[in-house]
N, C-alpha and C positions, 0 to 999 in steps of 0.2 A: 267539332276542333277547337272552334271558336267560344265554346262552350269546359274544358277543360282548359284553354289557357287563360279563360277569365276566372277558373277557379284555383290555380294560381299565380292569379293577380289577386289574386282576394284574400289567399293563405300568408302568402309575400307583405303585403301592407298592417296585415293582423300582427303577423313577429315584427316590424318593422314598429307597429305603434305596443305593444309590448317592454321591448325593449328598450323604447324609449323615455314610455310610465316607469319602467324599473331606474333607471340611472336617473331622472328628476324627481324620486321619492326619496333614493339614498344620496345622503347628507354630505359632500366632500370627508371625508377625515372626523367629521364626528366635529372640531373645533368650533366655537363659540364666539356670535355673530357681533357685527360690530353692534356698542349703543350713539344714541344720539350725543353724547360726549367725545366718541372718539378714543380720549386722551387713557381713556379709563375705562378695567371694566368689571366688577369687582362681584360677579357672578357669582365665589365660592363666598359672598357674605363673609369677608374681615375686616376690610375696610372702612374710618370713621364717615362719614362724611364734612367734614371737618379737613383729612386725610384728603380726599375727594377728592372737591372743590378746591384741592391747594395747587394737587396733584393739574389741573385742569386748568388753574389758573397759570399756576409760571410755564407749562404749558405756549397757550397762547400767548406769553411773551414771549420765550422761546420763539418761536417758530415767526411769529414777527420780523426777528433781529435775523433768526440767522436759514430760517428757513426747516432746523431740523425739528423733531419731535424724539418723548422716550414717552411712550405708550405704556401701561400699566396691564396687566390682567392676571386674575387669580381663577384658577378651576377646581371645583372639586376633586377630577381626578381626568386623566388625561388616556381614556377612549383607551387604552390598551398599545399606541402610540410611547415609544420613546421618549421623553423631554427634547429631544435633541429633533426630532422629527414636526412634534405637535411646534415648540415656535415657530420653524423655521415656516411649517404652510402659513403657523398666523399670522407672519411677518408679511409673508407674500398676497397671501388671502387680505387684510388688514390698509398695505398700504407705505409701509410706515416709513414718512421721512418727508423730504423732495426728492419726487422718481430720477430728477437731472444730478445732482450733489447727494443724493443714496445716504443719507446723513441719518436712520431710525433708526432709534434704540427700544428694544422691547426687553420691562422686566416679565418673570412668568412663572405664576406661583402653583406648582400643584399640591393639593395642601390632602389626599389619602396616602402619596406617593409620597407625600414630604418632602420634596429635589424646586431647587430654586434654579432661575436659568439668567442667562443674561446672557441676548443676542442682539451682534449688531451688524448696524452695515455696513458696506466697503468704501463709504464718509468718511468713517469716524472711526475703522480699524488702526489706524495710525495711533490716539488718541486714547483709545480705548481696546489694547489686547489685551491677548484670551488668559497675560497671567496678570492685567490691569482691575479684570475683569473678577479673578479669580480673588484677590485680593479686599475686594470692595466684597465681594460676597462674602467672606473667612469673620472679617473684622468690621462690617456694617451691619449684611445684613443675618447672618445665618448664628450667630450668640444669639439673637432676641427670636427667632422661630424656634430653637429650640426649649426656649421658653416659654413656646404657647404663646409671644407676645410678636400677630403676626402685625398685624395695624403700623405700628412704632420701625420693626425692621425693613417690614417694603416700606416706611417713608423713608424713615433715614437710607436704607440704597438706593432713593432717588434724587434723600437730598446729594451723595458722593458720584452719580455717577453724573450728574444734571450738573457740577462743579464742573468737572470733567473738564464736559462741553461747555462753558461756560471762558472758561482758561481758551479753549482748543479757537474758538470767537475773539476772545481778548472780549467779555466782555460782563456784563455783569447786573442779574434780575432785581428788578426790584422786591425783597416777600418773600426772598430763597435761602431757608436757611442751612447751617453747616452742616455736615456727617461727623455726626458722632462718632472716633476711633472707637471699637472696644477691644485694637489688639492693645491700646497702655495698660489695661487691664489684665492679657494676657502676662503683657513683659513684666507686671507686676509680680505674677504669680509665678513667673521661673522667676527673679530677683529671689522670691521667699522662698523657693524649695531649692536653692543651692544656699540661701541661708543655712538652713533648716540641716543642708549637709554638710557648714560645715563643722555647721554646730556639736552634729552629732558625733563628728571624727574626735574633734577637743573630747570630746566626753569620752566618748574609748581612748584618746587618750592620759585623759583622766587617770582613768577604775586601773589602766595597763600602772600605771605612773602606783597606787597604792596594791593593788594586785602583788607584788614587785617583792614587797613590803609587805605583806602577808597578813594584807587586811579586804576581804574583798565587801563588796558596795549589792551585790548578785544575790538576789530573795532574804536578804535583810539580815544574813550570815554573818559571821567573820570567822574562821578559819584556822 
């Protein structure tokens, strides 16, 4: 009887050890680990050392004044997750921002999937709304990324987010840069398109005018 109980207990212990080993050996969601600098993890190797140092220095000053943190992470791929899932898990794992104020921001760039996301803590959702972060990506980040200029795009997006946080707390970080809003170039292209459209209408009206008088410009022939 004692031998039977011992065997059952041994099997239970072995099974428990195996389960524990499986959980220990399996990385949680496969997200990239925090670096010693914390504020930036360029695991996809997209940023220059100057940009990394800039992000770190701006964050140190920002955290000292407000407790807020704007962490930048680049990854080669999302390990099969959606960018929303990856960003949420990474945000929680890193513990971005002040615990009480929950005023952290994550800028996540996934290289292979060519996706970008700005994850915002509850404490800053009033100023960095979904609409605002979407506009920042469209006007400050994506135009650079489309040209594979990841360093300038991420740095420009960081500056745009930093400026919003500065305005929210009524502070100015020494050495912070202004974000370059490329929406102006988009507006210029729109104006150019409208101008071209008007020019073509004028040309067509002129052609109709001369056509009524028996003169045709189409094909270079007169009928």
